[in-house]
GUDO-513988 format. One line per 10 residues: their letters; for each residue x, y, z of N, C-alpha, C. Coordinates in steps of 0.1 Angstrom, whole numbers, plus 5000, padded with zeros to 4 digits. Last residue first. Layout:
a	X Y Z X Y Z X Y Z  ...
# end
This chain:
priaakldvg	8580 7643 0859 8583 7636 0846 8596 7628 0847  8561 7639 0886 8575 7643 0883 8579 7636 0870  8529 7649 0896 8537 7641 0886 8551 7648 0885  8510 7644 0926 8518 7653 0917 8526 7643 0908  8480 7646 0946 8490 7638 0938 8497 7648 0929  8468 7652 0976 8472 7659 0964 8483 7650 0958  8456 7631 0991 8451 7645 0992 8455 7653 0980  8449 7600 0977 8458 7611 0979 8451 7624 0981  8425 7586 0978 8437 7579 0983 8448 7590 0986  8402 7595 0967 8406 7601 0980 8418 7594 0986
rrmneiaepl	8395 7588 0942 8391 7579 0953 8394 7584 0967  8406 7608 0927 8392 7606 0926 8387 7598 0938  8433 7603 0932 8427 7616 0936 8412 7614 0937  8435 7579 0919 8437 7579 0933 8433 7592 0939  8431 7587 0893 8421 7578 0899 8423 7578 0914  8454 7602 0888 8441 7608 0887 8430 7600 0894  8473 7582 0891 8473 7593 0900 8460 7600 0900  8467 7565 0870 8466 7560 0883 8465 7572 0893  8473 7582 0848 8459 7577 0850 8457 7572 0864  8502 7587 0853 8492 7597 0854 8477 7592 0856
qdlpyvntvl	8523 7571 0850 8513 7566 0859 8503 7577 0862  8541 7583 0833 8534 7572 0828 8523 7566 0837  8553 7602 0851 8544 7606 0841 8535 7595 0835  8555 7590 0885 8561 7593 0872 8550 7596 0862  8541 7607 0914 8541 7597 0904 8549 7600 0892  8539 7613 0948 8545 7618 0936 8547 7606 0926  8517 7622 0974 8523 7611 0966 8528 7618 0953  8508 7643 0989 8509 7630 0996 8515 7619 0987  8510 7675 0994 8514 7666 0983 8517 7653 0990  8508 7688 1018 8496 7685 1012 8498 7675 1000
rdirmapwhr	8533 7695 1027 8528 7683 1032 8515 7679 1026  8538 7720 1016 8543 7708 1009 8538 7695 1014  8530 7738 1035 8520 7733 1025 8525 7722 1017  8539 7748 1060 8544 7736 1054 8533 7730 1045  8550 7778 1067 8537 7773 1062 8540 7760 1054  8578 7780 1069 8569 7781 1081 8555 7776 1078  8594 7779 1046 8588 7766 1051 8579 7768 1064  8569 7800 1032 8575 7786 1032 8589 7787 1037  8563 7827 1032 8558 7819 1043 8562 7804 1042  8576 7840 1010 8577 7846 1024 8573 7835 1035
alfkaatvwa	8570 7825 0988 8584 7828 0991 8585 7833 1006  8542 7826 0989 8549 7814 0989 8563 7816 0994  8537 7854 0985 8532 7847 0997 8540 7834 0999  8548 7858 0960 8554 7865 0971 8550 7857 0984  8530 7842 0945 8544 7839 0944 8552 7845 0956  8506 7855 0951 8508 7841 0955 8523 7837 0955  8510 7880 0939 8507 7879 0953 8510 7865 0958  8512 7872 0912 8523 7879 0918 8522 7877 0933  8486 7862 0908 8498 7853 0905 8510 7859 0913  8470 7884 0913 8468 7872 0921 8481 7863 0920
qnslgyhgyi	8477 7901 0893 8480 7905 0907 8479 7893 0916  8466 7888 0871 8481 7890 0872 8484 7893 0886  8439 7867 0882 8444 7879 0877 8460 7879 0878  8421 7838 0872 8432 7844 0880 8438 7856 0874  8389 7822 0873 8400 7829 0866 8409 7836 0876  8364 7826 0895 8368 7818 0883 8378 7827 0876  8342 7827 0921 8356 7829 0918 8359 7820 0906  8314 7845 0936 8320 7834 0929 8334 7837 0926  8299 7855 0966 8308 7858 0956 8313 7845 0949  8273 7870 0984 8278 7858 0978 8287 7861 0966
scakscilfp	8261 7881 1015 8269 7885 1003 8274 7872 0997  8228 7877 1029 8243 7875 1028 8249 7879 1015  8203 7877 1041 8209 7889 1036 8224 7889 1034  8190 7854 1049 8203 7857 1055 8209 7870 1051  8167 7857 1033 8166 7857 1048 8179 7859 1055  8178 7856 1007 8172 7868 1012 8171 7868 1027  8188 7830 1006 8197 7841 1004 8191 7854 1009  8166 7814 1011 8177 7813 1020 8187 7825 1019  8150 7818 0990 8146 7825 1002 8158 7825 1012  8157 7801 0970 8164 7814 0970 8160 7822 0983
dfpipdrptf	8161 7768 0976 8152 7779 0978 8159 7792 0979  8173 7746 0950 8174 7752 0963 8165 7764 0964  8180 7715 0932 8172 7726 0936 8176 7733 0949  8211 7709 0914 8201 7705 0924 8193 7717 0928  8228 7697 0884 8221 7708 0892 8212 7701 0903  8258 7682 0880 8244 7680 0879 8237 7689 0888  8284 7706 0871 8279 7695 0879 8264 7693 0876  8312 7718 0852 8298 7717 0854 8294 7705 0863  8340 7731 0872 8335 7723 0861 8320 7721 0863  8345 7743 0895 8352 7749 0884 8348 7741 0871
hgvevitgfq	8333 7748 0924 8327 7743 0912 8333 7749 0900  8344 7761 0947 8346 7746 0945 8341 7741 0932  8340 7785 0956 8353 7783 0950 8355 7768 0947  8320 7810 0967 8319 7797 0960 8332 7795 0952  8318 7824 0997 8326 7824 0985 8325 7810 0979  8295 7843 1017 8298 7830 1011 8307 7832 0999  8290 7862 1047 8296 7861 1033 8299 7847 1029  8263 7876 1067 8276 7870 1065 8280 7869 1050  8238 7884 1073 8247 7894 1069 8262 7889 1067  8235 7857 1095 8229 7867 1088 8239 7879 1085
rvmqlaeiwa	8260 7831 1090 8252 7840 1098 8245 7850 1090  8259 7800 1072 8264 7814 1073 8255 7822 1082  8245 7775 1070 8255 7777 1080 8257 7792 1083  8228 7776 1048 8222 7773 1061 8232 7777 1072  8247 7780 1027 8236 7790 1029 8230 7788 1043  8261 7757 1030 8268 7770 1032 8257 7780 1035  8243 7737 1023 8247 7738 1037 8254 7751 1040  8241 7743 0996 8229 7744 1004 8233 7746 1019  8267 7736 0988 8262 7750 0986 8250 7752 0995  8268 7709 0992 8275 7717 1001 8271 7732 1000
ipvgaaeyvv	8255 7699 0970 8248 7699 0982 8255 7708 0993  8275 7700 0949 8264 7709 0949 8257 7710 0963  8309 7700 0957 8297 7692 0957 8285 7700 0958  8332 7714 0961 8329 7710 0947 8317 7700 0946  8343 7723 0984 8341 7709 0983 8338 7705 0969  8345 7749 0991 8356 7744 0983 8355 7729 0981  8330 7776 1001 8326 7763 0996 8337 7759 0986  8335 7793 1030 8342 7791 1017 8338 7777 1012  8318 7816 1049 8319 7802 1045 8325 7802 1031  8321 7839 1075 8324 7836 1061 8324 7821 1060
dpglghptme	8311 7839 1101 8311 7852 1094 8313 7849 1079  8290 7812 1112 8302 7818 1108 8301 7831 1100  8263 7814 1137 8269 7810 1124 8282 7817 1121  8253 7820 1162 8247 7827 1150 8252 7821 1137  8261 7812 1187 8254 7803 1179 8248 7808 1166  8276 7831 1201 8261 7831 1203 8254 7822 1194  8302 7825 1178 8297 7833 1189 8281 7834 1189  8303 7789 1170 8304 7803 1166 8298 7812 1177  8298 7763 1174 8312 7767 1175 8314 7782 1172  8271 7759 1168 8275 7758 1182 8290 7763 1184
rvlevredpd	8272 7760 1140 8266 7771 1147 8271 7771 1162  8283 7734 1135 8290 7746 1131 8285 7758 1139  8262 7718 1145 8275 7717 1151 8283 7730 1148  8242 7725 1126 8240 7728 1141 8253 7728 1148  8252 7715 1103 8249 7729 1104 8248 7733 1118  8253 7688 1109 8265 7695 1106 8263 7710 1108  8226 7682 1112 8234 7681 1124 8247 7688 1122  8218 7686 1085 8212 7695 1096 8221 7694 1108  8231 7664 1073 8235 7678 1070 8230 7688 1080  8243 7636 1088 8231 7644 1086 8235 7659 1084
tveeinived	8268 7624 1093 8262 7623 1079 8250 7631 1077  8295 7625 1107 8283 7633 1109 8276 7634 1096  8313 7608 1094 8309 7605 1108 8296 7612 1111  8318 7620 1071 8316 7605 1071 8311 7600 1084  8324 7645 1076 8310 7643 1071 8308 7628 1069  8338 7657 1104 8340 7647 1094 8326 7643 1089  8350 7688 1112 8338 7680 1112 8339 7670 1101  8374 7705 1132 8370 7698 1120 8358 7690 1122  8389 7735 1144 8380 7724 1145 8377 7718 1132  8411 7749 1135 8409 7748 1150 8400 7736 1152
aaldkvlelr	8436 7744 1109 8422 7744 1114 8421 7743 1129  8463 7742 1101 8457 7755 1102 8443 7755 1110  8478 7717 1102 8483 7729 1095 8477 7742 1099  8463 7700 1117 8477 7702 1121 8483 7714 1114  8440 7700 1102 8439 7705 1115 8454 7708 1120  8449 7688 1079 8444 7702 1078 8444 7708 1092  8454 7662 1088 8465 7671 1083 8461 7685 1083  8428 7654 1096 8439 7654 1106 8451 7663 1101  8415 7655 1072 8411 7664 1083 8422 7665 1093  8427 7634 1059 8428 7647 1053 8425 7658 1064
napagvviir	8420 7612 1075 8434 7616 1074 8436 7630 1068  8391 7611 1072 8397 7615 1085 8412 7619 1083  8383 7625 1039 8382 7616 1050 8390 7620 1062  8361 7654 1046 8365 7640 1048 8376 7637 1037  8346 7683 1061 8350 7675 1050 8353 7660 1054  8350 7715 1073 8340 7704 1072 8344 7696 1059  8368 7734 1095 8369 7727 1082 8359 7715 1083  8370 7765 1110 8363 7752 1110 8363 7746 1097  8388 7787 1128 8387 7781 1115 8381 7767 1116  8387 7817 1145 8384 7803 1145 8381 7798 1131
dagtlravca	8400 7842 1134 8400 7837 1148 8398 7822 1149  8423 7851 1109 8411 7845 1113 8411 7841 1127  8448 7863 1100 8442 7867 1112 8428 7862 1115  8462 7853 1079 8456 7866 1077 8447 7870 1089  8470 7827 1084 8480 7837 1083 8475 7851 1082  8445 7814 1084 8452 7814 1096 8463 7825 1096  8438 7818 1057 8430 7824 1067 8437 7825 1080  8457 7802 1045 8458 7816 1043 8449 7823 1053  8449 7776 1055 8462 7781 1058 8463 7797 1056  8423 7774 1044 8425 7774 1058 8438 7780 1062
ilagipgagq	8430 7774 1017 8422 7785 1022 8423 7786 1037  8444 7750 1016 8451 7762 1014 8444 7774 1019  8423 7732 1021 8434 7732 1030 8442 7745 1029  8407 7737 0998 8402 7739 1011 8413 7741 1022  8425 7728 0978 8420 7742 0978 8415 7746 0992  8430 7700 0986 8440 7710 0985 8436 7725 0986  8401 7691 1007 8411 7689 0996 8421 7700 0996  8381 7694 1025 8394 7692 1030 8404 7688 1020  8352 7713 1026 8362 7706 1017 8375 7706 1023  8345 7745 1036 8338 7732 1032 8348 7725 1022
vvvtagpgyg	8354 7764 1062 8359 7759 1049 8352 7745 1047  8343 7791 1080 8341 7777 1077 8346 7774 1063  8355 7815 1104 8353 7810 1090 8351 7795 1090  8353 7844 1122 8351 7830 1123 8347 7825 1109  8377 7871 1123 8365 7864 1118 8365 7849 1121  8400 7883 1130 8391 7880 1141 8379 7873 1136  8404 7903 1101 8410 7897 1113 8400 7895 1124  8377 7896 1077 8388 7905 1083 8394 7897 1095  8351 7896 1053 8362 7889 1061 8372 7899 1066  8318 7911 1058 8330 7906 1051 8341 7900 1060
igaqpaggqm	8309 7931 1085 8305 7927 1071 8318 7923 1063  8314 7943 1109 8309 7929 1109 8305 7924 1095  8326 7966 1107 8312 7967 1110 8306 7953 1109  8352 7960 1101 8350 7967 1113 8335 7968 1117  8348 7949 1075 8350 7940 1086 8348 7947 1100  8329 7955 1051 8334 7965 1061 8337 7956 1074  8330 7946 1016 8327 7944 1030 8333 7956 1039  8337 7945 0990 8323 7950 0993 8320 7950 1008  8358 7918 0996 8353 7928 0987 8339 7932 0992  8367 7897 1012 8369 7910 1017 8362 7921 1009
sreiatlant	8362 7875 0997 8354 7876 1009 8356 7890 1015  8383 7877 0978 8369 7879 0974 8360 7881 0986  8405 7870 0993 8403 7884 0989 8389 7887 0984  8400 7843 0995 8401 7851 1008 8398 7866 1004  8402 7836 0968 8390 7833 0976 8389 7842 0988  8428 7843 0963 8418 7850 0956 8404 7848 0963  8442 7823 0978 8443 7838 0981 8432 7846 0975  8433 7800 0964 8430 7802 0978 8431 7817 0982  8444 7804 0938 8430 7803 0940 8426 7806 0954  8471 7804 0945 8466 7816 0939 8451 7816 0940
lpellvaaea	8473 7778 0953 8475 7788 0963 8469 7801 0958  8471 7765 0929 8460 7764 0938 8461 7774 0950  8496 7775 0917 8483 7778 0911 8472 7776 0921  8516 7765 0936 8515 7780 0933 8501 7783 0927  8523 7740 0942 8510 7744 0947 8508 7759 0944  8549 7735 0935 8539 7730 0926 8524 7735 0930  8562 7744 0957 8562 7753 0945 8551 7748 0936  8560 7722 0974 8553 7735 0978 8552 7744 0965  8575 7703 0962 8561 7699 0966 8553 7711 0970  8599 7716 0959 8591 7714 0947 8577 7711 0951
avheavkvfs	8605 7742 0983 8606 7728 0979 8596 7726 0967  8621 7773 0978 8608 7766 0981 8609 7752 0975  8642 7787 0970 8644 7780 0983 8631 7772 0986  8636 7801 0946 8645 7789 0946 8644 7781 0959  8603 7812 0938 8615 7813 0947 8623 7800 0947  8594 7818 0905 8591 7810 0918 8604 7809 0926  8581 7843 0884 8592 7836 0890 8588 7829 0903  8559 7842 0858 8559 7844 0873 8571 7836 0878  8555 7857 0826 8562 7848 0835 8559 7852 0850  8536 7857 0797 8538 7863 0810 8544 7853 0819
ldgdtsaahh	8537 7864 0762 8538 7855 0773 8540 7863 0786  8537 7872 0733 8527 7875 0743 8526 7865 0755  8552 7869 0711 8559 7871 0724 8550 7874 0735  8533 7866 0691 8541 7879 0691 8549 7881 0705  8523 7840 0694 8524 7847 0681 8532 7859 0680  8538 7813 0712 8530 7825 0710 8531 7831 0696  8542 7784 0730 8543 7789 0717 8533 7801 0715  8559 7769 0753 8549 7780 0753 8551 7787 0739  8563 7737 0758 8568 7747 0748 8557 7757 0747  8572 7721 0786 8561 7729 0781 8567 7739 0771
idafgwgrvr	8584 7687 0788 8586 7701 0786 8573 7708 0783  8572 7663 0797 8586 7665 0799 8590 7680 0798  8540 7667 0812 8548 7666 0801 8563 7667 0805  8515 7682 0823 8518 7668 0824 8527 7664 0812  8512 7708 0813 8520 7706 0824 8524 7691 0827  8509 7703 0779 8508 7714 0789 8517 7710 0801  8508 7697 0743 8512 7694 0757 8511 7706 0766  8519 7707 0710 8511 7700 0719 8517 7699 0733  8521 7736 0691 8528 7726 0699 8519 7720 0709  8502 7750 0677 8514 7747 0670 8522 7736 0677
rqeapltlms	8468 7744 0677 8480 7745 0686 8492 7741 0678  8446 7739 0663 8450 7753 0663 8463 7755 0671  8439 7713 0668 8443 7716 0654 8448 7731 0653  8430 7714 0695 8443 7708 0691 8448 7712 0678  8416 7746 0705 8415 7733 0699 8428 7727 0694  8427 7763 0734 8427 7762 0720 8425 7748 0715  8430 7762 0762 8417 7759 0756 8416 7760 0741  8457 7769 0768 8451 7756 0773 8438 7752 0765  8462 7794 0759 8468 7783 0752 8462 7770 0756  8432 7814 0757 8442 7807 0765 8449 7796 0757
prgicaehhr	8427 7840 0732 8423 7827 0739 8435 7822 0747  8422 7873 0734 8433 7864 0732 8430 7851 0739  8401 7889 0739 8408 7892 0727 8419 7882 0724  8389 7886 0763 8382 7880 0752 8389 7882 0739  8398 7881 0797 8402 7886 0783 8395 7878 0772  8395 7878 0823 8383 7876 0815 8386 7880 0800  8418 7887 0835 8415 7872 0836 8403 7868 0827  8416 7914 0834 8424 7907 0824 8422 7892 0824  8395 7936 0838 8395 7922 0843 8403 7914 0833  8388 7961 0830 8401 7959 0837 8401 7945 0844
lvacayckgc	8368 7971 0815 8364 7964 0828 8377 7962 0837  8385 7982 0795 8374 7989 0801 8371 7984 0815  8406 7965 0787 8408 7979 0787 8397 7987 0794  8396 7938 0791 8409 7942 0796 8410 7958 0797  8370 7936 0780 8373 7931 0794 8386 7937 0800  8374 7947 0755 8365 7954 0765 8368 7950 0779  8410 7945 0746 8396 7941 0745 8387 7949 0756  8436 7950 0752 8429 7959 0744 8414 7957 0743  8451 7931 0766 8452 7944 0771 8443 7955 0763  8453 7903 0762 8456 7912 0751 8457 7927 0755
parmvwvrdg	8472 7884 0786 8459 7890 0781 8463 7900 0770  8498 7860 0779 8493 7873 0784 8480 7877 0779  8500 7826 0787 8498 7836 0776 8492 7849 0783  8524 7818 0812 8511 7817 0806 8510 7827 0795  8546 7800 0834 8544 7809 0822 8530 7807 0817  8566 7799 0863 8553 7796 0857 8552 7805 0845  8601 7790 0870 8589 7799 0866 8576 7791 0864  8634 7794 0876 8623 7786 0879 8610 7795 0878  8660 7799 0851 8651 7804 0861 8639 7795 0863  8673 7790 0829 8677 7784 0842 8668 7788 0853
vdvlegaldh	8673 7820 0811 8674 7805 0810 8679 7800 0824  8656 7846 0829 8666 7841 0819 8666 7826 0820  8640 7875 0839 8638 7861 0837 8648 7857 0826  8640 7900 0865 8646 7895 0852 8644 7880 0851  8610 7912 0878 8622 7905 0880 8627 7899 0867  8584 7923 0876 8596 7931 0872 8609 7925 0874  8563 7907 0881 8567 7916 0892 8580 7924 0889  8561 7893 0858 8550 7902 0861 8554 7912 0872  8596 7892 0846 8583 7886 0849 8573 7897 0853  8614 7902 0816 8611 7903 0830 8597 7896 0833
spvasgkevv	8616 7900 0789 8628 7898 0797 8626 7898 0812  8592 7885 0767 8595 7895 0777 8608 7891 0786  8605 7874 0735 8597 7871 0748 8601 7881 0758  8620 7877 0714 8609 7886 0715 8600 7883 0727  8640 7857 0715 8644 7871 0717 8632 7881 0719  8630 7828 0734 8631 7836 0722 8634 7850 0725  8645 7804 0753 8637 7816 0754 8640 7825 0742  8649 7773 0771 8650 7781 0758 8641 7793 0759  8644 7766 0797 8656 7760 0790 8659 7767 0776  8632 7775 0828 8634 7779 0814 8646 7773 0808
rgvwehgldf	8617 7750 0848 8628 7759 0845 8629 7762 0830  8585 7748 0866 8596 7743 0858 8607 7754 0856  8554 7737 0878 8565 7746 0880 8577 7740 0872  8518 7735 0875 8531 7731 0873 8542 7742 0877  8489 7729 0869 8495 7732 0882 8509 7728 0881  8478 7719 0846 8479 7734 0847 8485 7738 0860  8471 7693 0827 8482 7697 0836 8484 7712 0836  8464 7681 0793 8462 7682 0807 8474 7687 0815  8448 7688 0762 8461 7687 0769 8459 7690 0784  8424 7670 0747 8425 7681 0756 8438 7679 0764
pypiqaqgve	8412 7663 0714 8420 7659 0726 8424 7671 0734  8383 7680 0729 8392 7668 0727 8400 7668 0714  8375 7705 0744 8380 7704 0731 8389 7692 0729  8346 7704 0764 8360 7700 0763 8364 7698 0749  8319 7708 0765 8327 7720 0765 8342 7717 0764  8306 7684 0765 8303 7692 0754 8312 7705 0753  8314 7674 0790 8320 7668 0778 8318 7677 0766  8297 7689 0807 8311 7691 0807 8318 7686 0794  8272 7676 0800 8274 7691 0798 8289 7694 0798  8277 7650 0807 8275 7653 0793 8277 7668 0790
nahvwhvdsg	8304 7651 0831 8291 7647 0827 8289 7652 0813  8338 7639 0833 8328 7649 0831 8315 7643 0827  8362 7627 0842 8349 7620 0845 8337 7630 0843  8382 7644 0834 8382 7630 0830 8369 7623 0831  8373 7667 0848 8374 7667 0833 8374 7653 0828  8376 7659 0874 8363 7662 0869 8362 7663 0854  8404 7657 0875 8395 7645 0879 8381 7647 0872  8412 7683 0870 8416 7672 0861 8407 7660 0863  8401 7696 0892 8395 7698 0879 8399 7688 0869  8418 7688 0912 8404 7683 0912 8397 7685 0899
cvgcmeievv	8450 7683 0897 8440 7692 0902 8427 7684 0903  8481 7672 0902 8469 7667 0897 8458 7675 0905  8510 7693 0895 8500 7687 0904 8488 7682 0897  8542 7687 0883 8529 7692 0880 8519 7685 0889  8577 7697 0882 8566 7689 0888 8553 7695 0884  8594 7706 0862 8599 7701 0874 8589 7692 0881  8596 7708 0827 8587 7706 0839 8594 7700 0850  8613 7733 0811 8614 7719 0815 8606 7717 0828  8600 7754 0787 8602 7752 0801 8603 7737 0804  8606 7777 0762 8604 7763 0765 8608 7761 0780
adtdlvpqre	8589 7803 0744 8597 7799 0755 8595 7784 0758  8587 7823 0713 8584 7812 0722 8593 7811 0734  8594 7841 0694 8582 7845 0703 8579 7834 0713  8613 7831 0678 8617 7842 0687 8606 7846 0697  8607 7795 0681 8607 7808 0674 8611 7819 0684  8619 7764 0680 8616 7775 0690 8618 7788 0683  8605 7737 0663 8615 7748 0663 8610 7758 0673  8594 7709 0683 8592 7719 0673 8602 7730 0674  8600 7674 0689 8602 7688 0693 8601 7697 0681  8573 7651 0685 8586 7657 0680 8588 7671 0685
yehvavtgps	8558 7633 0712 8558 7643 0701 8572 7647 0697  8540 7606 0726 8553 7612 0723 8552 7621 0711  8515 7606 0751 8519 7605 0737 8533 7611 0736  8494 7591 0774 8507 7598 0773 8512 7596 0759  8459 7595 0780 8470 7588 0774 8482 7597 0774  8427 7589 0793 8439 7597 0794 8451 7589 0789  8394 7588 0789 8406 7582 0783 8418 7592 0784  8370 7601 0797 8375 7590 0805 8388 7584 0800  8363 7611 0764 8357 7610 0778 8363 7598 0785  8395 7614 0749 8381 7612 0748 8376 7611 0762
dlsaaryhqs	8421 7622 0756 8418 7620 0742 8403 7619 0739  8438 7643 0775 8425 7636 0776 8419 7634 0762  8473 7638 0774 8461 7645 0770 8449 7636 0774  8508 7644 0781 8495 7637 0784 8483 7645 0779  8539 7640 0765 8529 7649 0770 8516 7641 0771  8574 7638 0759 8561 7631 0762 8552 7642 0768  8596 7645 0731 8591 7647 0744 8578 7640 0746  8625 7646 0710 8612 7642 0713 8608 7645 0728  8651 7651 0709 8643 7657 0699 8629 7653 0700  8670 7659 0738 8662 7650 0731 8654 7657 0720
etaalm	8684 7678 0753 8692 7667 0747 8683 7657 0739  8668 7696 0765 8677 7701 0754 8684 7690 0748  8656 7682 0785 8648 7687 0774 8656 7691 0762  8673 7653 0796 8671 7668 0797 8664 7672 0784  8656 7623 0799 8666 7631 0793 8663 7645 0794  8646 7608 0830 8642 7616 0818 8654 7623 0813
# end
């Protein structure tokens, strides 16, 4: 690839219509004082990318086609306007050449920001990712040669990524942020010393052996979980997750009866009562039912697998009442979560070899193949290197 500063054109991928992913060439746009341009080092293929490409009718109705793809990326600043912040969210100086993630900053003034203090739910400033194509001054996101972060008033936020971290680990910053948030959600409203919520010594189940599930298991290991049980498939994913963090694994392709899986999990927990915390990261609706059946009474469930609409399934709410369990959802990432993940990555890599989760790296023109291989389970985590 030509360096971003040497070419007047760049490539970027988009979901043009349901099921149709294409790589287009665009002309470079002028960089305003309020903009920043990042040359993409690597971008991960998220399970959400797969679900967007193969969305059901409900999901398709929510996607602003053409939809620019790629939100798990890391890159280097190649141009930076004078009105763009000089420091990242943690207060570190950001300059040309630095390795970063960049996003549009929340407005800080709307009800969600100023009153509720949930900047990730900002209603005063739409995400650059979700703006309709006709409202975007510059096209493209992470599956591209460059990401031109175009803003109106320099309203950008940077997160610096440590230089010593391998690209295959650095590209996992966004999913790691999700994993850390899931762990923190399970701590909320709890009192671990009284057996409520997550804390050191907890027995946890992670449903799903994909990247999010694997990262949750890694974070749980580093934050003091006692026994970590991962339920998922296929066997090669489970083998890797067990090597990284899990104590026990249950292969759903071998144990096909959900009731048997629930019983196996209970047998692995103190007195057969069930796990203290279940993280549903499989993104399969039936897994939600199993989570309710697995968790012990007064336990905690964090739903972290359904980031796009699925076909609904029925369930009996009595399960929630009879377990008296705490249930938390997760959607959106706070500034604190981004900073925490960047610090966590810098501190624990390479001791935490999460780079092993990236099982294949493809060139940009093979993005449709990479997405399909993720869908088929060929790759645990595919990534694109432009």
